[in-house]
N, CA, C and O atoms as a printed pandas DataFrame, in Angstrom:
     atom_number atom_name residue_name chain_id  residue_number  x_coord  y_coord  z_coord
0              1         N          MET        A               1  -44.418   -1.205   48.103
1              2        CA          MET        A               1  -44.015   -0.701   46.803
2              3         C          MET        A               1  -42.518   -0.394   46.866
3              4         O          MET        A               1  -42.059    0.291   47.781
4              5         N          ALA        A               2  -41.774   -0.893   45.911
5              6        CA          ALA        A               2  -40.330   -0.670   45.867
6              7         C          ALA        A               2  -40.034    0.791   45.558
7              8         O          ALA        A               2  -40.839    1.493   44.946
8              9         N          GLN        A               3  -38.871    1.226   45.992
9             10        CA          GLN        A               3  -38.483    2.627   45.791
10            11         C          GLN        A               3  -38.418    2.974   44.311
11            12         O          GLN        A               3  -38.757    4.100   43.944
12            13         N          SER        A               4  -38.000    2.064   43.451
13            14        CA          SER        A               4  -37.861    2.363   42.026
14            15         C          SER        A               4  -39.211    2.487   41.327
15            16         O          SER        A               4  -39.273    2.975   40.199
16            17         N          GLU        A               5  -40.277    2.061   41.964
17            18        CA          GLU        A               5  -41.597    2.123   41.352
18            19         C          GLU        A               5  -42.371    3.389   41.735
19            20         O          GLU        A               5  -43.520    3.549   41.324
20            21         N          LYS        A               6  -41.768    4.284   42.508
21            22        CA          LYS        A               6  -42.475    5.502   42.907
22            23         C          LYS        A               6  -42.746    6.378   41.695
23            24         O          LYS        A               6  -41.890    6.534   40.824
24            25         N          LYS        A               7  -43.898    6.925   41.650
25            26        CA          LYS        A               7  -44.293    7.833   40.572
26            27         C          LYS        A               7  -44.115    9.265   41.040
27            28         O          LYS        A               7  -43.987    9.519   42.238
28            29         N          TRP        A               8  -44.106   10.214   40.089
29            30        CA          TRP        A               8  -43.888   11.610   40.458
30            31         C          TRP        A               8  -44.957   12.133   41.392
31            32         O          TRP        A               8  -44.667   12.980   42.237
32            33         N          TRP        A               9  -46.190   11.655   41.268
33            34        CA          TRP        A               9  -47.253   12.149   42.140
34            35         C          TRP        A               9  -47.161   11.555   43.540
35            36         O          TRP        A               9  -47.899   11.953   44.441
36            37         N          GLN        A              10  -46.254   10.602   43.716
37            38        CA          GLN        A              10  -46.047   10.009   45.028
38            39         C          GLN        A              10  -44.798   10.574   45.699
39            40         O          GLN        A              10  -44.309   10.003   46.673
40            41         N          GLY        A              11  -44.288   11.667   45.198
41            42        CA          GLY        A              11  -43.173   12.319   45.843
42            43         C          GLY        A              11  -41.844   12.197   45.130
43            44         O          GLY        A              11  -40.832   12.660   45.657
44            45         N          GLU        A              12  -41.804   11.596   43.959
45            46        CA          GLU        A              12  -40.547   11.521   43.223
46            47         C          GLU        A              12  -40.154   12.928   42.788
47            48         O          GLU        A              12  -40.986   13.674   42.272
48            49         N          GLU        A              13  -38.922   13.285   42.989
49            50        CA          GLU        A              13  -38.463   14.648   42.721
50            51         C          GLU        A              13  -38.262   14.909   41.230
51            52         O          GLU        A              13  -38.464   16.035   40.776
52            53         N          GLU        A              14  -37.872   13.904   40.469
53            54        CA          GLU        A              14  -37.503   14.104   39.080
54            55         C          GLU        A              14  -38.710   13.890   38.159
55            56         O          GLU        A              14  -39.250   12.786   38.081
56            57         N          LEU        A              15  -39.123   14.941   37.472
57            58        CA          LEU        A              15  -40.201   14.841   36.493
58            59         C          LEU        A              15  -39.601   14.551   35.133
59            60         O          LEU        A              15  -38.468   14.936   34.843
60            61         N          ARG        A              16  -40.381   13.860   34.293
61            62        CA          ARG        A              16  -39.908   13.542   32.944
62            63         C          ARG        A              16  -40.328   14.638   31.979
63            64         O          ARG        A              16  -41.357   15.286   32.172
64            65         N          SER        A              17  -39.534   14.840   30.948
65            66        CA          SER        A              17  -39.862   15.826   29.928
66            67         C          SER        A              17  -40.897   15.254   28.963
67            68         O          SER        A              17  -41.170   14.054   28.973
68            69         N          THR        A              18  -41.460   16.108   28.146
69            70        CA          THR        A              18  -42.442   15.679   27.168
70            71         C          THR        A              18  -41.831   14.673   26.199
71            72         O          THR        A              18  -42.457   13.668   25.862
72            73         N          GLY        A              19  -40.615   14.944   25.757
73            74        CA          GLY        A              19  -39.942   14.020   24.847
74            75         C          GLY        A              19  -39.739   12.654   25.470
75            76         O          GLY        A              19  -39.871   11.640   24.785
76            77         N          GLN        A              20  -39.423   12.605   26.749
77            78        CA          GLN        A              20  -39.257   11.323   27.426
78            79         C          GLN        A              20  -40.585   10.589   27.550
79            80         O          GLN        A              20  -40.627    9.363   27.446
80            81         N          LEU        A              21  -41.675   11.331   27.772
81            82        CA          LEU        A              21  -42.985   10.688   27.842
82            83         C          LEU        A              21  -43.372   10.064   26.510
83            84         O          LEU        A              21  -43.856    8.933   26.461
84            85         N          VAL        A              22  -43.155   10.810   25.426
85            86        CA          VAL        A              22  -43.506   10.295   24.101
86            87         C          VAL        A              22  -42.622    9.110   23.752
87            88         O          VAL        A              22  -43.110    8.091   23.264
88            89         N          ALA        A              23  -41.313    9.239   23.999
89            90        CA          ALA        A              23  -40.389    8.155   23.657
90            91         C          ALA        A              23  -40.644    6.920   24.513
91            92         O          ALA        A              23  -40.430    5.796   24.058
92            93         N          GLY        A              24  -41.098    7.120   25.744
93            94        CA          GLY        A              24  -41.347    5.993   26.629
94            95         C          GLY        A              24  -42.606    5.219   26.301
95            96         O          GLY        A              24  -42.784    4.092   26.764
96            97         N          GLY        A              25  -43.481    5.813   25.507
97            98        CA          GLY        A              25  -44.715    5.124   25.129
98            99         C          GLY        A              25  -45.704    5.086   26.278
99           100         O          GLY        A              25  -45.647    5.918   27.183
100          101         N          GLY        A              26  -46.596    4.134   26.243
101          102        CA          GLY        A              26  -47.607    4.002   27.267
102          103         C          GLY        A              26  -48.692    5.062   27.139
103          104         O          GLY        A              26  -48.754    5.782   26.142
104          105         N          LEU        A              27  -49.532    5.151   28.136
105          106        CA          LEU        A              27  -50.653    6.080   28.109
106          107         C          LEU        A              27  -50.189    7.531   28.103
107          108         O          LEU        A              27  -50.727    8.343   27.350
108          109         N          SER        A              28  -49.213    7.869   28.918
109          110        CA          SER        A              28  -48.755    9.264   28.958
110          111         C          SER        A              28  -48.122    9.669   27.637
111          112         O          SER        A              28  -48.304   10.803   27.195
112          113         N          GLY        A              29  -47.391    8.781   27.004
113          114        CA          GLY        A              29  -46.821    9.081   25.699
114          115         C          GLY        A              29  -47.882    9.256   24.635
115          116         O          GLY        A              29  -47.764   10.121   23.767
116          117         N          ALA        A              30  -48.925    8.433   24.699
117          118        CA          ALA        A              30  -50.021    8.553   23.738
118          119         C          ALA        A              30  -50.777    9.860   23.928
119          120         O          ALA        A              30  -51.139   10.515   22.951
120          121         N          VAL        A              31  -51.017   10.239   25.169
121          122        CA          VAL        A              31  -51.720   11.493   25.454
122          123         C          VAL        A              31  -50.898   12.681   24.964
123          124         O          VAL        A              31  -51.453   13.604   24.368
124          125         N          MET        A              32  -49.596   12.674   25.201
125          126        CA          MET        A              32  -48.752   13.775   24.741
126          127         C          MET        A              32  -48.714   13.830   23.220
127          128         O          MET        A              32  -48.677   14.919   22.647
128          129         N          SER        A              33  -48.723   12.686   22.559
129          130        CA          SER        A              33  -48.744   12.667   21.094
130          131         C          SER        A              33  -50.022   13.289   20.558
131          132         O          SER        A              33  -49.976   14.069   19.607
132          133         N          VAL        A              34  -51.154   12.959   21.147
133          134        CA          VAL        A              34  -52.440   13.521   20.717
134          135         C          VAL        A              34  -52.469   15.019   21.004
135          136         O          VAL        A              34  -52.999   15.790   20.205
136          137         N          ILE        A              35  -51.908   15.435   22.128
137          138        CA          ILE        A              35  -51.875   16.862   22.457
138          139         C          ILE        A              35  -51.040   17.625   21.440
139          140         O          ILE        A              35  -51.428   18.713   21.014
140          141         N          TYR        A              36  -49.891   17.066   21.043
141          142        CA          TYR        A              36  -49.094   17.704   19.993
142          143         C          TYR        A              36  -49.919   17.901   18.731
143          144         O          TYR        A              36  -49.891   18.975   18.130
144          145         N          LEU        A              37  -50.647   16.881   18.332
145          146        CA          LEU        A              37  -51.444   16.973   17.106
146          147         C          LEU        A              37  -52.570   17.990   17.245
147          148         O          LEU        A              37  -52.785   18.794   16.338
148          149         N          LEU        A              38  -53.284   17.971   18.351
149          150        CA          LEU        A              38  -54.406   18.887   18.538
150          151         C          LEU        A              38  -53.965   20.348   18.647
151          152         O          LEU        A              38  -54.543   21.228   18.009
152          153         N          ILE        A              39  -52.955   20.594   19.445
153          154        CA          ILE        A              39  -52.507   21.976   19.622
154          155         C          ILE        A              39  -51.895   22.521   18.340
155          156         O          ILE        A              39  -52.148   23.669   17.974
156          157         N          GLY        A              40  -51.098   21.717   17.657
157          158        CA          GLY        A              40  -50.512   22.163   16.397
158          159         C          GLY        A              40  -51.573   22.475   15.357
159          160         O          GLY        A              40  -51.506   23.501   14.680
160          161         N          THR        A              41  -52.551   21.592   15.230
161          162        CA          THR        A              41  -53.620   21.803   14.255
162          163         C          THR        A              41  -54.449   23.022   14.618
163          164         O          THR        A              41  -54.748   23.845   13.754
164          165         N          ALA        A              42  -54.826   23.149   15.884
165          166        CA          ALA        A              42  -55.657   24.280   16.307
166          167         C          ALA        A              42  -54.924   25.603   16.156
167          168         O          ALA        A              42  -55.509   26.580   15.689
168          169         N          PHE        A              43  -53.659   25.651   16.540
169          170        CA          PHE        A              43  -52.916   26.905   16.451
170          171         C          PHE        A              43  -52.766   27.364   15.006
171          172         O          PHE        A              43  -53.070   28.512   14.685
172          173         N          TRP        A              44  -52.302   26.483   14.141
173          174        CA          TRP        A              44  -52.069   26.897   12.762
174          175         C          TRP        A              44  -53.364   27.098   11.983
175          176         O          TRP        A              44  -53.395   27.884   11.036
176          177         N          ALA        A              45  -54.436   26.399   12.366
177          178        CA          ALA        A              45  -55.737   26.683   11.745
178          179         C          ALA        A              45  -56.224   28.071   12.176
179          180         O          ALA        A              45  -56.830   28.789   11.381
180          181         N          ALA        A              46  -55.963   28.445   13.422
181          182        CA          ALA        A              46  -56.338   29.787   13.880
182          183         C          ALA        A              46  -55.528   30.861   13.153
183          184         O          ALA        A              46  -56.059   31.916   12.808
184          185         N          VAL        A              47  -54.260   30.592   12.924
185          186        CA          VAL        A              47  -53.443   31.526   12.138
186          187         C          VAL        A              47  -54.008   31.631   10.724
187          188         O          VAL        A              47  -54.128   32.732   10.188
188          189         N          GLY        A              48  -54.351   30.507   10.122
189          190        CA          GLY        A              48  -54.947   30.516    8.788
190          191         C          GLY        A              48  -56.278   31.238    8.766
191          192         O          GLY        A              48  -56.587   31.940    7.803
192          193         N          PHE        A              49  -57.074   31.075    9.817
193          194        CA          PHE        A              49  -58.354   31.768    9.914
194          195         C          PHE        A              49  -58.148   33.280    9.953
195          196         O          PHE        A              49  -58.858   34.035    9.289
196          197         N          GLY        A              50  -57.167   33.702   10.741
197          198        CA          GLY        A              50  -56.861   35.131   10.819
198          199         C          GLY        A              50  -56.389   35.684    9.480
199          200         O          GLY        A              50  -56.776   36.783    9.082
200          201         N          LEU        A              51  -55.556   34.922    8.795
201          202        CA          LEU        A              51  -55.103   35.359    7.478
202          203         C          LEU        A              51  -56.251   35.358    6.466
203          204         O          LEU        A              51  -56.327   36.239    5.609
204          205         N          ASP        A              52  -57.137   34.374    6.566
205          206        CA          ASP        A              52  -58.323   34.362    5.703
206          207         C          ASP        A              52  -59.161   35.615    5.925
207          208         O          ASP        A              52  -59.646   36.226    4.973
208          209         N          TRP        A              53  -59.323   35.986    7.172
209          210        CA          TRP        A              53  -60.115   37.175    7.506
210          211         C          TRP        A              53  -59.457   38.435    6.967
211          212         O          TRP        A              53  -60.133   39.312    6.428
212          213         N          LEU        A              54  -58.129   38.528    7.111
213          214        CA          LEU        A              54  -57.410   39.713    6.635
214          215         C          LEU        A              54  -57.366   39.799    5.110
215          216         O          LEU        A              54  -57.520   40.878    4.538
216          217         N          LEU        A              55  -57.158   38.668    4.462
217          218        CA          LEU        A              55  -56.955   38.661    3.019
218          219         C          LEU        A              55  -58.222   38.392    2.217
219          220         O          LEU        A              55  -58.219   38.544    0.995
220          221         N          GLY        A              56  -59.295   38.000    2.875
221          222        CA          GLY        A              56  -60.552   37.727    2.191
222          223         C          GLY        A              56  -60.550   36.415    1.425
223          224         O          GLY        A              56  -61.289   36.266    0.451
224          225         N          THR        A              57  -59.725   35.458    1.852
225          226        CA          THR        A              57  -59.692   34.150    1.207
226          227         C          THR        A              57  -60.457   33.139    2.054
227          228         O          THR        A              57  -60.955   33.473    3.129
228          229         N          THR        A              58  -60.549   31.916    1.574
229          230        CA          THR        A              58  -61.246   30.877    2.339
230          231         C          THR        A              58  -60.430   29.599    2.486
231          232         O          THR        A              58  -60.895   28.659    3.132
232          233         N          TRP        A              59  -59.253   29.532    1.923
233          234        CA          TRP        A              59  -58.506   28.281    1.922
234          235         C          TRP        A              59  -57.344   28.238    2.905
235          236         O          TRP        A              59  -56.808   27.160    3.164
236          237         N          LEU        A              60  -56.946   29.364    3.455
237          238        CA          LEU        A              60  -55.785   29.380    4.339
238          239         C          LEU        A              60  -56.034   28.665    5.664
239          240         O          LEU        A              60  -55.093   28.147    6.266
240          241         N          VAL        A              61  -57.269   28.628    6.125
241          242        CA          VAL        A              61  -57.562   27.906    7.363
242          243         C          VAL        A              61  -57.278   26.411    7.184
243          244         O          VAL        A              61  -56.799   25.752    8.107
244          245         N          TRP        A              62  -57.571   25.891    6.015
245          246        CA          TRP        A              62  -57.305   24.473    5.734
246          247         C          TRP        A              62  -55.816   24.214    5.588
247          248         O          TRP        A              62  -55.298   23.210    6.075
248          249         N          ALA        A              63  -55.131   25.132    4.911
249          250        CA          ALA        A              63  -53.677   24.991    4.769
250          251         C          ALA        A              63  -52.991   25.082    6.130
251          252         O          ALA        A              63  -52.046   24.341    6.399
252          253         N          GLY        A              64  -53.459   25.982    6.986
253          254        CA          GLY        A              64  -52.901   26.102    8.327
254          255         C          GLY        A              64  -53.142   24.853    9.159
255          256         O          GLY        A              64  -52.248   24.397    9.872
256          257         N          GLY        A              65  -54.345   24.298    9.073
257          258        CA          GLY        A              65  -54.638   23.063    9.800
258          259         C          GLY        A              65  -53.771   21.909    9.333
259          260         O          GLY        A              65  -53.281   21.128   10.148
260          261         N          LEU        A              66  -53.581   21.797    8.029
261          262        CA          LEU        A              66  -52.720   20.748    7.484
262          263         C          LEU        A              66  -51.270   20.952    7.911
263          264         O          LEU        A              66  -50.581   19.992    8.258
264          265         N          LEU        A              67  -50.811   22.193    7.886
265          266        CA          LEU        A              67  -49.457   22.496    8.339
266          267         C          LEU        A              67  -49.287   22.140    9.819
267          268         O          LEU        A              67  -48.276   21.553   10.202
268          269         N          GLY        A              68  -50.262   22.490   10.643
269          270        CA          GLY        A              68  -50.183   22.193   12.077
270          271         C          GLY        A              68  -50.197   20.710   12.368
271          272         O          GLY        A              68  -49.453   20.237   13.227
272          273         N          ALA        A              69  -51.041   19.965   11.656
273          274        CA          ALA        A              69  -51.087   18.515   11.850
274          275         C          ALA        A              69  -49.767   17.876   11.414
275          276         O          ALA        A              69  -49.261   16.966   12.072
276          277         N          SER        A              70  -49.224   18.354   10.315
277          278        CA          SER        A              70  -47.939   17.829    9.843
278          279         C          SER        A              70  -46.824   18.139   10.836
279          280         O          SER        A              70  -45.970   17.293   11.103
280          281         N          ALA        A              71  -46.835   19.345   11.378
281          282        CA          ALA        A              71  -45.835   19.716   12.370
282          283         C          ALA        A              71  -45.978   18.874   13.638
283          284         O          ALA        A              71  -44.977   18.494   14.245
284          285         N          GLY        A              72  -47.210   18.584   14.038
285          286        CA          GLY        A              72  -47.427   17.734   15.205
286          287         C          GLY        A              72  -46.903   16.324   15.000
287          288         O          GLY        A              72  -46.286   15.748   15.897
288          289         N          VAL        A              73  -47.146   15.770   13.824
289          290        CA          VAL        A              73  -46.638   14.431   13.507
290          291         C          VAL        A              73  -45.108   14.446   13.509
291          292         O          VAL        A              73  -44.469   13.518   14.004
292          293         N          TYR        A              74  -44.533   15.508   12.951
293          294        CA          TYR        A              74  -43.077   15.617   12.920
294          295         C          TYR        A              74  -42.500   15.704   14.333
295          296         O          TYR        A              74  -41.496   15.054   14.624
296          297         N          LEU        A              75  -43.114   16.490   15.211
297          298        CA          LEU        A              75  -42.628   16.594   16.592
298          299         C          LEU        A              75  -42.700   15.255   17.320
299          300         O          LEU        A              75  -41.773   14.889   18.042
300          301         N          VAL        A              76  -43.788   14.533   17.134
301          302        CA          VAL        A              76  -43.903   13.214   17.754
302          303         C          VAL        A              76  -42.796   12.304   17.230
303          304         O          VAL        A              76  -42.174   11.580   18.007
304          305         N          TYR        A              77  -42.546   12.333   15.928
305          306        CA          TYR        A              77  -41.488   11.517   15.331
306          307         C          TYR        A              77  -40.127   11.870   15.919
307          308         O          TYR        A              77  -39.358   10.979   16.280
308          309         N          VAL        A              78  -39.822   13.165   16.019
309          310        CA          VAL        A              78  -38.528   13.597   16.543
310          311         C          VAL        A              78  -38.374   13.154   17.989
311          312         O          VAL        A              78  -37.305   12.676   18.370
312          313         N          HIS        A              79  -39.409   13.300   18.800
313          314        CA          HIS        A              79  -39.310   12.914   20.214
314          315         C          HIS        A              79  -39.219   11.408   20.381
315          316         O          HIS        A              79  -38.522   10.926   21.274
316          317         N          MET        A              80  -39.910   10.660   19.537
317          318        CA          MET        A              80  -39.814    9.200   19.646
318          319         C          MET        A              80  -38.445    8.711   19.207
319          320         O          MET        A              80  -37.941    7.712   19.720
320          321         N          ARG        A              81  -37.856    9.404   18.271
321          322        CA          ARG        A              81  -36.547    8.997   17.773
322          323         C          ARG        A              81  -35.432    9.326   18.766
323          324         O          ARG        A              81  -34.526    8.521   18.983
324          325         N          SER        A              82  -35.509   10.517   19.365
325          326        CA          SER        A              82  -34.415   10.942   20.237
326          327         C          SER        A              82  -34.670   10.632   21.717
327          328         O          SER        A              82  -33.731   10.358   22.465
328          329         N          GLY        A              83  -35.928   10.675   22.133
329          330        CA          GLY        A              83  -36.239   10.414   23.533
330          331         C          GLY        A              83  -35.992   11.585   24.446
331          332         O          GLY        A              83  -36.074   11.438   25.666
332          333         N          THR        A              84  -35.688   12.758   23.889
333          334        CA          THR        A              84  -35.440   13.932   24.703
334          335         C          THR        A              84  -36.206   15.105   24.125
335          336         O          THR        A              84  -36.691   15.037   22.996
336          337         N          ASP        A              85  -36.316   16.180   24.892
337          338        CA          ASP        A              85  -36.924   17.406   24.368
338          339         C          ASP        A              85  -35.931   18.055   23.422
339          340         O          ASP        A              85  -34.799   18.351   23.802
340          341         N          SER        A              86  -36.362   18.275   22.187
341          342        CA          SER        A              86  -35.474   18.907   21.197
342          343         C          SER        A              86  -35.949   20.287   20.895
343          344         O          SER        A              86  -35.339   20.987   20.087
């Protein structure tokens, strides 16, 4: 195996950032993109759930989930465009 083909788990010292993984594509970029979407949706839906509980409403959990999914898509777009962690 050539030196330039070494992966981080094989002793390469330099790890890539999340933005570099997404911008680079491939399986790791796809996994990071899905993680952005899932974590964003889950976090903001949980915030909406908490606000629903406090305010006695039923629609904020959906608005929070939509906001989180939109934010996740935006983060993936920004990282794919720039290729760095922003």
